[in-house]
N, C-alpha and C positions, 0 to 999 in steps of 0.2 A: 531648620535655618539649612540657608543654601550657602555652601559654603564657597559660592563662587563668587556670593555678593563679600564685600570685606565687613559687612554691620552684619548683627542678629536684629535690631532693632533701628527705629529712627536714634541715630545719636550713637548708636552704643554699639562697637567696635567687636568682632569676633578675635578668636584667638587666632585667624590665620590669614595669611596675605591672598590675595586674588592668586586664580591657578596659574594664571601667564607668569604673575611674578614670583610665584614660588618655584615655574619651573627656570626661570631666567636665575635665580637664587643657588636652584640647587647645581647650574652649572659651575657655578662656585662653592665647590662642597671645603674647598680648604678654608675658608674667609670664618672668621669668629662670627657668629650668630648675633644676634640682639636679644637682650636679655627682655622678659616678658614686658617692662617698664617700657622700653624703646621702639617694642614690638606696635603697643595701643598709641604708641605718639604717631608712627608713621602710619598707622591706619586712619588715626583721624585725620591726617593731611591728605593722605589718598582719597577720602571722603569729601574733604573740602576741596580739593581737586577734580573731584567727580562732578561734585555740584555743580562747579564754575562751568565744567564742560557743558550740562546739562540745558545750563541756562543760555549757551552760547550757540545754543542747537544741535550738538554733539560734535564740536571740536573748537580748537582755540591755537591759536597758533602754537609755534614751540617756544618763543619767544616769551609768552604768558602763563607757558606750565614752568619756565624755567625760574621765571620771577614768582612764582608762587610754592615754589620747591625750596625756594631759597629765603624766601623774604615775608611770608605768610604770617601774620603776629603772632608769637607765640608756637607754632608749628615748622614753620620754616629751618633749615639748614644753620643758616645767621641768625635767627629770630631764637632761637631757644637756647635750652642750657647745655646741651650735650657738648663735650669736650673735643675740642677742633684742631690745637695746633699743639705743637710738641708731639714729644715721644707716646703721652697718655692719648694724643688725640687722631686725625685722620691724615695730618702729612704737616712737613718742618718747614717753617720761612727762615729765610737768610737771617734777621733777629734772632731765631732761639738756636740757631746753631752753633752761632759765636758770638761772643759782647764785640769781638773784630770789626762787624759790620757797622753797628751802632756806634763806635768809637771813630772809624773813619766817615762817615755818613756826620758826625756832629765834623769832625775836621774840615770835612768840604765844606760846611757851611758857615762856620764861625766865624771868615771874614767877611760876609753877607751881615752876620749880626754885630758883626764890631765896627760895620760902618754904618749900620741904621738901627740906634739900640730903641727907636720909635716903632721900632715893626713889631708885628706877630709873628707865630708862627699856628698853621693850622694843619694838624693831621687828618685825613681823611680815612676812616677805616683804620681803627688804630688796633687790631686784629688781640692779641694777649693783652695788651700793651705792656709788653718788655722795651719795644723799641724806644717807645714814649720816657720810659723810667731812664734806660740808658743814654739817653739824648739830654736830660735834664740834669742828670751826674755828670758828664762831660764837659757840658756848660756849665756849670755849676763851677768846676773846677778852673776852668777856662776865665770865668767872670764874665760871660757874655750870654746869659738867658735872655732869651726873648721877654718882650714886655710883658705878654700872655700866651703860654702853650693852652690852643684850641684842639679836642677832640670833638671830630663831625664821625658821628656816631647813632646811627639809627635802632641798634639791638642793645635793648635793657639789655640784658643777662653778658654781653660783650663789654658792656658801661661797668656795669660792676665789678668783672675783671679787670679791666684796666684799672680801675679804682685800687684796688686788691691790690695790685703788682706795683703800681706806684709809690700806694704807702707804704708797700713794704719796703722798698729800695731805696727811697729818698722821701719820706713823710712830710719835712720841712718842706718840699714843695709842691705839694699837695694843691694849697690854696692857689697857685698862680696857675693850674689848669682849669681849663673851662670846659665842660662837655656840650655840644650842640646838636640841635636835628637839623639844621637848614644853615645855609651859607651868613655869615653877620653880612650887615651893610656896610659899605664901602671900605671894603677889608684892604690892607695895606702890611704885607709880608710876605712871607713863605709858604708856600702852598706844598704838603709834602704828600706820596700817596703810593705806598709800598703793597704792591700785589692787591691793588684794588680794583683796576679795569678790568683784568681777567676773570674777576667774579661778579662782574654786570651780565644781564640776561644778553643772548645773543637770539638772533634771526636765524634759523639755520633754513639754505637753499639746495635745490636740487635741479641739474642740468639735466634735461632727456629731451631726446627729438628735439634740439635746435631752440628750445624752451626754459624759461626757469621757472621752477615752481617753490613755493612756501609750504614747509614741511609745517605738518598742523598734528595736534596730539588728540587721539580719541578716547572712549573708553567704551568696550565691550563687556560681558559679564565676566570673562577670566582675568582682564587687569587693561591695564594702556596700550595704545596701538596707534602705530604712526601712519598719518596720511599726507597726503598734498593738496594745493589747490594753487591755480596762477596767482600770482602774485598782485595783490592793488595798491601796497604800500609804495607812495612816490618815493619816498628817500630810498629804500632798498631798490627802487627800478633804477636810481639814480646812481647809488653805489652798485650795482652790478655793471651799470653802462662804464662806470671809469674802471673798473674791475678788468673787464675786457676790451678797454677800448685798444692795450698793446696790439692783442691778440685774442680771437675767440679761444674761450674756454672748452674743453671735448664735451662729450657727454656722457653722463654718469658719472657729474661731478658734483658731489658733496662737499658743502664747506658752511662758513657760520661768516655775517655780517653783526658789529656792533655798532649800531646808532645810537644805542646808550653812552656810550661815553664821547660819541661827536656832541650830545645833549646835555651830557655834565660839563663839558670845557665850555659850551656856549652860556651857560650858567654862570660859572667862576668868571666869565668873560667880563658878564653883565654886573660882578660884585666887587671883583676886585680893580682899585685904582692903578695899583702902582706894586709891581712885587714879581717876584719869579716862582714858578711851578717845576717840583721835582717828582718824575713820574719813575717806579722801578716796575719793571714788570717782566713777564715773559712772551715771546711774541717774535716778530719778521715786520721786516717792510714789506710792502704792497707785494712785490715781484717775488719773493721766497713764500710769502701766505699763500698767495694764489697760483702757487707753481701748477702747470699740467700732469706734475705727477701726483701732488697730495690731494688725492681727489677722495680722500673720505674725511677732509676735516681735520681740525684741531682738539676736539671736543672730549673730554675729558675728567672723569669722576674720580673720586679719593674714597676709600672707607678703610679706616683702619691700616692705613699706610699702603694700601695694595691701590693698583690705578687700573684702571679699564673705561670703557666707552658708551656703557648702557647707564643711562640717566633715567631709568624706570625703575632700578634695585634700589630697595629703602628707600622712598623719597623721605628726605627730612631726616635721615641719617648719613646721609654723601652730600660731598661738596660736587657741585657738578662747574666748571670754568672749560672756557678758551682762550688760547694763543691771543696778543694783541698785534692787529692791522695799525703798526705805525706810523706808515705812510696816510691813514687816515686820522690817526692820531693828529700828525703834524698838520695835514689837511683843513682842521677842525678848527686846531688853534689857530693858524692864520687869519680866519675867517672872522674869529672871536676879536681879533685884534692881539694877539699874542705875536711874540716871534719865536723861531726855534733857534735857540741858542746852542745848544749841543744834544750831540744824540751817539752813543759808545756802548761798548758791553758793560757788566758788570764788572767783568774782571780789571779792564781796563781802568774803569772809574774810582773802582776799590785800590787800585795799584797806585795810580797817581794820587789819590788821597793819604796815601803815607802807608799803605797797610803794611807792605815789609819793614817800616821803621817800628810799626806797631809792635809786630809781630820779633822782633830784635828786642821788644822791651820785656819779654820775658823771657828770657836768656838765662835767666838766674837761675830757675826751674828746670832740671832737663825733665822731668814729668810734664809740666805743665808745659812747656816748650813743644814737646811733641805732641801733646795734644792739641794745640793751638797750628802749630803746622797741618795737622790734617784736617784742622776746619778749614784754614786758606784752603788747603786744594779743593773741597769741596767746594767753596764761593768761586773762584778761579777758574778751573780745567773745565775745558772746552765741554767733554762728557759730564760734566758735573753742572754748576749754574756759572760756569764763567762766561758762554759763549750764547746761549739760549738767551738769557735774563739781559734788557736792554735798562739802560737809563737814557732819559729826555729831559732835556731843560729847555722850559719854555719862559721867555721875560717878557714883560710888560713896562715900558718907562723906569728900569732899573741899569743901571751904568755897573754896578757892582755884581760881580757874579762869582759862584762858587766854583773850588776847584774839582779837579776830578773830570776834567776835558782837557788837560793840555798831551793827552796821549794820543790814542787814535778817534780821531774825527770821521764818523759815517753817518754823515749829513747828505753826504754827496748817494747815498744808497736811499735816501727814501726818495 
């Protein structure tokens, strides 16, 4: 058997990763190693991507590699059965950090739900399902439940986890929840997306000798390798021109462009007749994202609560993300018929939505209060999630807007 090959025969993975991947993993010696089942899972995904590369003539855009690594049915990171969220997974999102996050989000959206009892709510990419469960509990207590709570989720594994989470926290509300695999026709209501855009595949671009190249991924005998080719993607070229319109970026500049987010907003604009869209994610306005000093981009991977920048380590077992260019999101929203009604930091959004008042409600028990105070710090401090996470509000034919944007308005930065 050739140990440089990830398979000992057709469709039969060996026990060893390709040499180049083993070398990458050896540099991360303090990491917990995947067990035998996880290794076999990763090796099957490596073979699937290698076949995709071979069918394309030896190289695919990095975007396609990231798409395959995250979303290949049954094998990709978000399409398979490993635990992803919380202490037992690879990273922790705001809903897992504190119930205060969902409480404030419910408070922010309650005026909209009270004014439009005929509206539905759609959560795009509901993760573990804990946010949906807590929102439903809060709105049930406030008597302002949405007519339907839709969850747009492509991963069968995550759908099952979400169903279990809601059944555990509020089983009587489970019939109100419907899972979808595409946009409903003629949607009216609220679309909520928490840490969705950062998980969309991105194109990686590299400027050298005054010309932009698109990063590609190939496979040699010892593993995945990066390459480059002149960009022929017109949408990518348009974005690069917009990025460099104020001033050209320096040579040896590596970054990412998320074209899928623009397509997602365009599709939403075609289906939504009236409503609002609330986007919560980490990112920057364009002038900060593509700052001349941010020469290595924002691509980041997460494995067992360890962050690094190598997308070829443990394919299928690690998350791959990139920060969000909120200027691009705003431009795409305007082109799709939305208005940009708000843009602020997560800290200011939560504070305006009553975070401190919610914290004070936990004052009866000192231990509970101290724990909640620590959670508030994680959600709001600049060095934690408070500044890097942004909240953007889009609206279409809706005069009633949520709370959360009465503090610091950052739309002028876009």
